[in-house]
N, C-alpha and C positions, 0 to 999 in steps of 0.2 A: 594732557591727554595721552601722551606717549607713555607716561608712567603707568597709567591705568591699563592700557592695552598690553604692555609688556609684563605686568604682574597680575593679570586677570585671574589666573589659576589660584595664586596665593590669596588674592582678595576674596574669591569665592569660598575657599577653604576657611578663611578667617570668619566670614559671615556665618557659615555653617557651624563653626565651633561656638561662636557667640550665641547663636540661636539655641544650640544644644545645651549650653551652660545655663542660659536663662530658663529654658524649659525644665531642666532638672531641678534648678533652684525653686521654680514656681511649684512643681509637683513633688518636692522632696518628701513631705509628710505622707502623701499618698503612696509613693514608691516604697518608703520605709514600712508602712503598714502592710502593703501587699507582700513584700519579701518576708516579713514576720509571719504573716498568715500562711505563706507557702511553706516556711520552715516548720510551723506547727502541724500542718496537714501531712507533710512528709514524715513526721514523727508518728503519725497514726497508721501509716501504711504497714501492712504485714508483708515483709519481704520473704520470698522463697529461699529455702536453704539451697546450698550447692547441689545436694543430692536430688531434691525435688526439681530443680532447674535442669539438671542432666537428664532425669527421667522424662520430663516433658519434652525436651529437645529430641530425645530418641524417638518418642511417640510421633512427633511431628515429622521427623525424617522418614520413619517407616510408613506412615500414612501417605506422605507425599510420593514415596516410591511405589506403593501399591496403586495409588491413583494414576500415576504416570504409566505403569504397566497396563492397567485396565484401559485407559484412553488409547494407548498404543495398539492394543489388541483390537479394540473397536475400530480404530482408524484403518488398520491393516485389513480387517474383514470387510469394511465398507468399500475401501478402494478396490479390493479384489472383486466384490460384487458389481461395482460400477464398471470396472474394466471388462468384465464378462458381458454385462448388459450392452455396452456401447461398442463391442467388437464387430 
């Protein structure tokens, strides 16, 4: 009994490892088929060029900045209006 309690962590890891190995062996063909299909589908993806990616990033940053300024102006205006109303 002392052996089990002193090595409980190692025993748990060993059981987890055995279960993982058995699971992988049981579903090996399904896993292999899935990974093959993933590789095939990734080959069909049309990846953006570096220039397209840079352009899209600039557009996102500019739109985010414009939106932040717009929300800031609205927030400032509403807080001024509310502070005048509740004075």
